[in-house]
DRENTORNU-867589 format. One record per residue: residue number from 1; residue in one letter; x, y, z of N, C-alpha, C in turn. Coordinates in pm, whole numbers, plus 32768, in hexadecimal, padded with zeros to 4 digits. Example, Ala and Ser with C-alpha at 12.3 -4.5 7.8 and 13.67 -1.06 7.14 Angstrom:
<pts>
pt num 1, residuo A, n.px 8527, n.py 7DC7, n.pz 830C, ca.px 84CE, ca.py 7E3E, ca.pz 830C, c.px 8528, c.py 7EB6, c.pz 830C $
pt num 2, residuo S, n.px 8505, n.py 7F1F, n.pz 82C4, ca.px 8557, ca.py 7F96, ca.pz 82CA, c.px 850A, c.py 8003, c.pz 8313 $
</pts>
This chain:
<pts>
pt num 1, residuo M, n.px 7C9C, n.py 843D, n.pz 82EE, ca.px 7CA6, ca.py 83AE, ca.pz 82E9, c.px 7C73, c.py 8372, c.pz 836B $
pt num 2, residuo S, n.px 7BF3, n.py 837B, n.pz 8384, ca.px 7BBE, ca.py 8344, ca.pz 83FE, c.px 7B9F, c.py 82B0, c.pz 83EB $
pt num 3, residuo D, n.px 7BC3, n.py 8262, n.pz 8450, ca.px 7BAE, ca.py 81D2, ca.pz 844F, c.px 7BD5, c.py 8191, c.pz 83CB $
pt num 4, residuo P, n.px 7C55, n.py 8197, n.pz 83A7, ca.px 7C7F, ca.py 8158, ca.pz 832A, c.px 7C72, c.py 80C1, c.pz 8332 $
pt num 5, residuo K, n.px 7C54, n.py 8084, n.pz 82C0, ca.px 7C4C, ca.py 7FF2, ca.pz 82BA, c.px 7CD5, c.py 7FB6, c.pz 82D1 $
pt num 6, residuo P, n.px 7CD9, n.py 7F40, n.pz 830D, ca.px 7D5B, ca.py 7EFA, ca.pz 8315, c.px 7D90, c.py 7EE4, c.pz 8288 $
pt num 7, residuo E, n.px 7E13, n.py 7EEF, n.pz 827A, ca.px 7E51, ca.py 7EE7, ca.pz 81F6, c.px 7E2F, c.py 7E66, c.pz 81AD $
pt num 8, residuo E, n.px 7E26, n.py 7DF7, n.pz 81F6, ca.px 7E0C, ca.py 7D77, ca.pz 81B5, c.px 7D7F, c.py 7D6D, c.pz 817A $
pt num 9, residuo Q, n.px 7D28, n.py 7DCB, n.pz 819E, ca.px 7CA0, ca.py 7DCC, ca.pz 8167, c.px 7C92, c.py 7E26, c.pz 80EC $
pt num 10, residuo L, n.px 7CFD, n.py 7E6B, n.pz 80C9, ca.px 7CF9, ca.py 7EC7, ca.pz 8058, c.px 7D28, c.py 7E82, c.pz 7FD8 $
pt num 11, residuo S, n.px 7CEA, n.py 7EA5, n.pz 7F69, ca.px 7D1D, ca.py 7E78, ca.pz 7EE9, c.px 7D9F, c.py 7EC3, c.pz 7ECD $
pt num 12, residuo Y, n.px 7DEA, n.py 7E93, n.pz 7E6B, ca.px 7E65, ca.py 7ED9, ca.pz 7E44, c.px 7E47, c.py 7F6A, c.pz 7E22 $
pt num 13, residuo E, n.px 7DDE, n.py 7F7E, n.pz 7DD4, ca.px 7DBC, ca.py 8005, ca.pz 7DA7, c.px 7D96, c.py 8060, c.pz 7E1C $
pt num 14, residuo Q, n.px 7D4B, n.py 8029, n.pz 7E7D, ca.px 7D25, ca.py 8078, ca.pz 7EF1, c.px 7D9F, c.py 809E, c.pz 7F44 $
pt num 15, residuo A, n.px 7DF7, n.py 803D, n.pz 7F59, ca.px 7E70, ca.py 8056, ca.pz 7FA9, c.px 7EC9, c.py 80BD, c.pz 7F64 $
pt num 16, residuo R, n.px 7ED9, n.py 80AF, n.pz 7EE1, ca.px 7F2D, ca.py 810E, ca.pz 7E95, c.px 7EF2, c.py 819B, c.pz 7E9B $
pt num 17, residuo S, n.px 7E70, n.py 81A6, n.pz 7E8D, ca.px 7E2E, ca.py 8228, ca.pz 7E92, c.px 7E3E, c.py 8268, c.pz 7F1C $
pt num 18, residuo E, n.px 7E29, n.py 821B, n.pz 7F85, ca.px 7E38, ca.py 8253, ca.pz 800B, c.px 7ECA, c.py 8277, c.pz 8025 $
pt num 19, residuo L, n.px 7F27, n.py 8226, n.pz 7FF3, ca.px 7FB4, ca.py 8245, ca.pz 8004, c.px 7FD5, c.py 82CB, c.pz 7FC2 $
pt num 20, residuo A, n.px 7F9F, n.py 82E3, n.pz 7F4D, ca.px 7FB6, ca.py 8363, ca.pz 7F08, c.px 7F7F, c.py 83D7, c.pz 7F5C $
pt num 21, residuo Q, n.px 7F0C, n.py 83C3, n.pz 7F9B, ca.px 7ED3, ca.py 842C, ca.pz 7FF1, c.px 7F2B, c.py 8445, c.pz 806B $
pt num 22, residuo V, n.px 7F62, n.py 83DA, n.pz 80A5, ca.px 7FBA, ca.py 83E8, ca.pz 8118, c.px 8036, c.py 8438, c.pz 80F0 $
pt num 23, residuo V, n.px 8070, n.py 8417, n.pz 807D, ca.px 80E6, ca.py 845F, ca.pz 804F, c.px 80C7, c.py 84F3, c.pz 8039 $
pt num 24, residuo E, n.px 8055, n.py 8510, n.pz 7FFC, ca.px 802D, ca.py 859B, ca.pz 7FE6, c.px 8021, c.py 85E8, c.pz 8069 $
pt num 25, residuo R, n.px 7FE4, n.py 85A8, n.pz 80CD, ca.px 7FD4, ca.py 85EB, ca.pz 814E, c.px 805A, c.py 8603, c.pz 8191 $
pt num 26, residuo L, n.px 80B3, n.py 85A1, n.pz 8188, ca.px 8138, ca.py 85B3, ca.pz 81C4, c.px 8186, c.py 8620, c.pz 817C $
pt num 27, residuo E, n.px 817E, n.py 8622, n.pz 80F7, ca.px 81C6, ca.py 8688, ca.pz 80AA, c.px 818E, c.py 8713, c.pz 80C2 $
pt num 28, residuo A, n.px 810C, n.py 871D, n.pz 80DB, ca.px 80CD, ca.py 87A0, ca.pz 80F0, c.px 80F8, c.py 87DD, c.pz 8175 $
pt num 29, residuo G, n.px 811C, n.py 8787, n.pz 81D4, ca.px 8144, ca.py 87BA, ca.pz 8257, c.px 80CD, c.py 87EB, c.pz 82A6 $
pt num 30, residuo G, n.px 80EB, n.py 8833, n.pz 8310, ca.px 8080, ca.py 886D, ca.pz 8361, c.px 8042, c.py 880C, c.pz 83C3 $
pt num 31, residuo T, n.px 8079, n.py 8793, n.pz 83D0, ca.px 8045, ca.py 8735, ca.pz 8430, c.px 80A3, c.py 872F, c.pz 84A8 $
pt num 32, residuo S, n.px 806C, n.py 8706, n.pz 8517, ca.px 80BD, ca.py 86F9, ca.pz 8590, c.px 8120, c.py 8686, c.pz 857E $
pt num 33, residuo L, n.px 8182, n.py 8682, n.pz 85D3, ca.px 81E3, ca.py 8615, ca.pz 85CF, c.px 819D, c.py 858F, c.pz 85E2 $
pt num 34, residuo E, n.px 8141, n.py 8589, n.pz 8640, ca.px 80FA, ca.py 850B, ca.pz 865B, c.px 80A8, c.py 84E0, c.pz 85E2 $
pt num 35, residuo E, n.px 8062, n.py 853E, n.pz 85A4, ca.px 8012, ca.py 851C, ca.pz 852E, c.px 806D, c.py 84F4, c.pz 84B9 $
pt num 36, residuo S, n.px 80DC, n.py 8538, n.pz 84A9, ca.px 813B, ca.py 8515, ca.pz 8440, c.px 8171, c.py 8488, c.pz 8452 $
pt num 37, residuo L, n.px 8192, n.py 8465, n.pz 84CE, ca.px 81C2, ca.py 83DE, ca.pz 84EA, c.px 8156, c.py 8376, c.pz 84CC $
pt num 38, residuo A, n.px 80DB, n.py 8394, n.pz 84F3, ca.px 806D, ca.py 8337, ca.pz 84D7, c.px 8059, c.py 8327, c.pz 8441 $
pt num 39, residuo L, n.px 8060, n.py 8395, n.pz 83F7, ca.px 8053, ca.py 838D, ca.pz 8366, c.px 80C5, c.py 833C, c.pz 8329 $
pt num 40, residuo W, n.px 813E, n.py 8353, n.pz 8359, ca.px 81B2, ca.py 830A, ca.pz 8327, c.px 81A1, c.py 8273, c.pz 833E $
pt num 41, residuo E, n.px 8176, n.py 824F, n.pz 83B6, ca.px 8162, ca.py 81C1, ca.pz 83D6, c.px 80F6, c.py 8185, c.pz 837F $
pt num 42, residuo R, n.px 8089, n.py 81CD, n.pz 836B, ca.px 801E, ca.py 819C, ca.pz 8313, c.px 8053, c.py 818D, c.pz 8285 $
pt num 43, residuo G, n.px 80A0, n.py 81EC, n.pz 8258, ca.px 80DB, ca.py 81E4, ca.pz 81D3, c.px 8135, c.py 816B, c.pz 81C3 $
pt num 44, residuo E, n.px 8185, n.py 814D, n.pz 8228, ca.px 81DB, ca.py 80D7, ca.pz 8224, c.px 8189, c.py 8057, c.pz 8218 $
pt num 45, residuo R, n.px 811D, n.py 8050, n.pz 8265, ca.px 80C7, ca.py 7FD9, ca.pz 825E, c.px 8081, c.py 7FCE, c.pz 81D7 $
pt num 46, residuo L, n.px 8056, n.py 803F, n.pz 81A1, ca.px 8015, ca.py 803E, ca.pz 811E, c.px 8077, c.py 8016, c.pz 80B0 $
pt num 47, residuo A, n.px 80F2, n.py 804A, n.pz 80B8, ca.px 8157, ca.py 8026, ca.pz 8055, c.px 8175, c.py 7F90, c.pz 805B $
pt num 48, residuo A, n.px 817B, n.py 7F59, n.pz 80D4, ca.px 8193, ca.py 7EC9, ca.pz 80E3, c.px 811F, c.py 7E78, c.pz 80A9 $
pt num 49, residuo A, n.px 80A4, n.py 7EA7, n.pz 80BE, ca.px 802F, ca.py 7E62, ca.pz 8086, c.px 8033, c.py 7E66, c.pz 7FEE $
pt num 50, residuo C, n.px 8059, n.py 7ED6, n.pz 7FB6, ca.px 8065, ca.py 7EE0, ca.pz 7F23, c.px 80D0, c.py 7E7F, c.pz 7EF1 $
pt num 51, residuo Q, n.px 8141, n.py 7E79, n.pz 7F36, ca.px 81AC, ca.py 7E1F, ca.pz 7F0C, c.px 8180, c.py 7D8E, c.pz 7F13 $
pt num 52, residuo R, n.px 8135, n.py 7D69, n.pz 7F7B, ca.px 8102, ca.py 7CDF, ca.pz 7F85, c.px 80A7, c.py 7CC0, c.pz 7F10 $
pt num 53, residuo S, n.px 8052, n.py 7D1F, n.pz 7EEB, ca.px 7FF8, ca.py 7D0A, ca.pz 7E78, c.px 8047, c.py 7CF7, c.pz 7DF7 $
pt num 54, residuo L, n.px 80AC, n.py 7D4B, n.pz 7DE4, ca.px 80FF, ca.py 7D40, ca.pz 7D6C, c.px 814D, c.py 7CBC, c.pz 7D6B $
pt num 55, residuo D, n.px 8181, n.py 7C94, n.pz 7DDE, ca.px 81C9, ca.py 7C15, ca.pz 7DE7, c.px 816D, c.py 7BA0, c.pz 7DC7 $
pt num 56, residuo G, n.px 80F1, n.py 7BA7, n.pz 7DF8, ca.px 8090, ca.py 7B3E, ca.pz 7DDA, c.px 806E, c.py 7B38, c.pz 7D46 $
pt num 57, residuo A, n.px 8061, n.py 7BAC, n.pz 7D09, ca.px 8044, ca.py 7BB1, ca.pz 7C79, c.px 80B9, c.py 7B77, c.pz 7C2A $
pt num 58, residuo R, n.px 8133, n.py 7B99, n.pz 7C53, ca.px 81AA, ca.py 7B64, ca.pz 7C10, c.px 81B0, c.py 7ACB, c.pz 7C1C $
pt num 59, residuo A, n.px 8190, n.py 7A98, n.pz 7C91, ca.px 8191, ca.py 7A07, ca.pz 7CA6, c.px 812A, c.py 79C3, c.pz 7C4C $
pt num 60, residuo R, n.px 80B6, n.py 7A00, n.pz 7C3D, ca.px 804E, ca.py 79C7, ca.pz 7BE6, c.px 807B, c.py 79C8, c.pz 7B54 $
pt num 61, residuo I, n.px 80BC, n.py 7A33, n.pz 7B2A, ca.px 80EF, ca.py 7A3B, ca.pz 7AA1, c.px 815A, c.py 79D1, c.pz 7A8A $
pt num 62, residuo D, n.px 81B6, n.py 79C5, n.pz 7AE9, ca.px 8220, ca.py 7961, ca.pz 7ADD, c.px 81E7, c.py 78D4, c.pz 7AD7 $
pt num 63, residuo A, n.px 8182, n.py 78BA, n.pz 7B29, ca.px 8141, ca.py 7835, ca.pz 7B2A, c.px 80FD, c.py 781B, c.pz 7AA4 $
pt num 64, residuo A, n.px 80BB, n.py 787F, n.pz 7A6D, ca.px 8077, ca.py 786F, ca.pz 79ED, c.px 80DC, c.py 7856, c.pz 797E $
pt num 65, residuo R, n.px 814B, n.py 789C, n.pz 7982, ca.px 81B3, ca.py 7887, ca.pz 791D, c.px 81EF, c.py 77FB, c.pz 7928 $
pt num 66, residuo S, n.px 8205, n.py 77CD, n.pz 79A2, ca.px 823D, ca.py 7747, ca.pz 79B7, c.px 81DF, c.py 76DD, c.pz 7980 $
pt num 67, residuo T, n.px 815E, n.py 76F0, n.pz 7997, ca.px 80FA, ca.py 7691, ca.pz 7964, c.px 80F7, c.py 7694, c.pz 78CB $
pt num 68, residuo A, n.px 8100, n.py 7709, n.pz 7893, ca.px 80FD, ca.py 7717, ca.pz 7801, c.px 8179, c.py 76DB, c.pz 77C1 $
pt num 69, residuo D, n.px 81EA, n.py 76E3, n.pz 7805, ca.px 8268, ca.py 76AE, ca.pz 77CF, c.px 8272, c.py 7617, c.pz 77DB $
pt num 70, residuo A, n.px 8221, n.py 75DD, n.pz 7833, ca.px 822B, ca.py 754B, ca.pz 784B, c.px 81E9, c.py 74F9, c.pz 77E1 $
</pts>
C-alpha cells in the first residue's frame, strides 16, 4: 500500500475494498508492531469513510422519502 489516497478521495467501494485488504493483512500477521499500528490506523480511517458514505446515502434516501410523502 504505497502512497495510499486520502480516504475522502476514495469511493465507498474503493474504501471498502482497501479496508478488506487491511483486515486480511492484519489477520495474516507477520508484520512489525509499527506496520500493524499503521495498518490499524488506516483501517480506522477507511471504516470511518465508509460510514460517512453510508450515512450520506441514508440521508438521501430519507430526503427522497420525505419528498415523496409530501
